[in-house]
N, C-alpha and C positions, 0 to 999 in steps of 0.2 A: 626534437620534441618527443616527450614520452607518450606512451599510449596507456589507456585505461582498459583493463581486462577484467571481465566478470567470469568466474570459474566455479560454478556450482556443481555439487554432486546431487543428482536428483533421481527420482524413480522414473520409470518409463512413462508414467502418466503425468509427470511434471511437478512433483512435490519434493521439497528438500527435507520435510518432516511430515509424519503422518498426523492424524487428527489428535493423537495423544501427545504430540511433540517429540515422538521417538524418531531417531534417525539411525539406529543401530543397523538396520538393513542396508545402509549405504557405506558401512565401514570398508575402506579399501584394504585389499590384501597387500602383501609385500611388493608385488610387481607394480600394482597401481600406485602405491605409496611412493615408490622410487621414481615413477614417471611424474607424479605430482611434484615431487621434490625438484626434479630437473626443470619443470615449468616455473616453479616458484623461486628458484635460486636467483634469477636475474631481477626479480621485483625489488625495487628500492623502498617503496612505501605501500602499506596496506591501509585502505579506508574501510572502517567498520561501523555498523550501527551497534547500539549497546548490546543487544542480545547476541549477535555474532561475536562481538568482542569477548563477552563473558564465556562463551563456548570455547573460543580460541585461546584465551589467556592461560589455559592449563599448559600450553606449550612452553610457558616461562618456567615451569616446574616439571620437567619431564620425568623426574624420579617418581612422581605420583601416578604416572600412567602405567596401567597393567600391560603385560606383554611387550616389554621393551625390545625392539628389534633394531637392526642397523638403520633401516629406513625411518623409523620413528625417532631415533636419536638424531639422525641427519636433519629431519624436518624441524626438530626443536632448535637446532643451531641456526638453521635458515630463518626461522621465526624470530629468534632473539637478535639476529643481525640486521633485520629490516626495521625501518621506521614505521610507526603506526599512528593513525589519526582516528579517534573515536568520536562519533557524533552522538551526543546524548543530552537531553534536557534534564535527566534524572540522576545521572552519576555525579558525585561530588569530586571524586578523584579517580585516577587510573592506577592499576596495581602492577603494571608491567613497565619495563625499561623501554626507552626510546619511543615513548607514547605521549601524544598530546591530546587533550580533550577540547572539542569544539561543541558549542551549544546548538548550532544550526548548520545544516548542509547548505553551503553557498556555492552554486554552480560556477560563478565567476572566479572564486578563490580556487576551485578545483581546476578550472581552465588555466589559471596562472601557474598552479603547481605542475600541471602537465607541461606547460611551456618552459618552465625553469628546471625541470628534472632531467637528469641524464639517464636515469633508469626508469623502466616502466612502473606503473602503479596497478594495483589490484583492488577491486572493490568487493567486499564480502557482506552478505546479508541481503535478502530479497527486497526489503523495504528501501534500504539505502540504494541498492542497484536500480530500483524502480525510479528513484529521483534522478539518478545519473542517466538512465535511458531517456526519461522525459526531457532532460536538458540537452540531449544529443552528445553526451560526453563519452559513452562507451564505444571503444574502437574495435574490441574483439570479444567474442563470446566463446568460452571453452567449456562445453558441457560434458560432464561425466554422467553417463546413464547407467544406473544400477539395475540389475536384473530383478526388478520388483515392481509390482503395481500396488499402490497403497490406498487408492480410492478417495483420498481427500487429505487435507492438512494445509501446510504452508506452501503456496505456489512458488516455484522457482523464478518464473518470469512474470512481469507485471501485466495486468489487464489494461486494455486501452492504449497500448503502445505498439506501433507498427514500425518495423525496420526491415529493410531488404538486406539479406545476408548472402555472402559468398562462402561456400564450403572450401576451406583451404587445407584441411587435414583431417584424418580420421585414424583411429586405432582400436583394435579389439584386444581384449585381455582374457587370459584364462579366468574361468569363473563367471564369464558373461558380461562383465563391465565393458562399456564402450566409451570412447572419447571422440567428440566431434568439435572441430575448431572452425569457427566462422569469423570472417571479417565483416564489419558493418559497412555497407556501401554508402 
């Protein structure tokens, strides 16, 4: 059975974007990007809310990205090779390959997908992740903590959800970024 992994990059105070919607302070350097690539490579399917999908869909066209590095090129290939499910009531179509559109997040359908998948799944976007946490679907939380305090914005983790976690890995990177890997108990 596949596992569902939530892997946000957040500020030290727990935000994935500040009050203006900016997340440039969280941009990973080459070392972190290569590490993210290695974590993402085994993922077979990514589950996204509409906003996170729109942010991530640029990986379908890596030539449009400034500062093309080996890690950026590698991530684009990883992105294009994976299946994607987008949950949105407002999108009419999706613009990326290997992507299907679902109108509603159905916990039972995600449970069935986990049971039938040979490769792990990742969930992206705090609102969609909140639904998965509330449904008890998240198996692992891999948080990247950026060396920034932004004071407000879009929270990484949902309010009102309690889960006991076990720390199973950690890594510090040059530049101050840290990675914490937790299993949900």
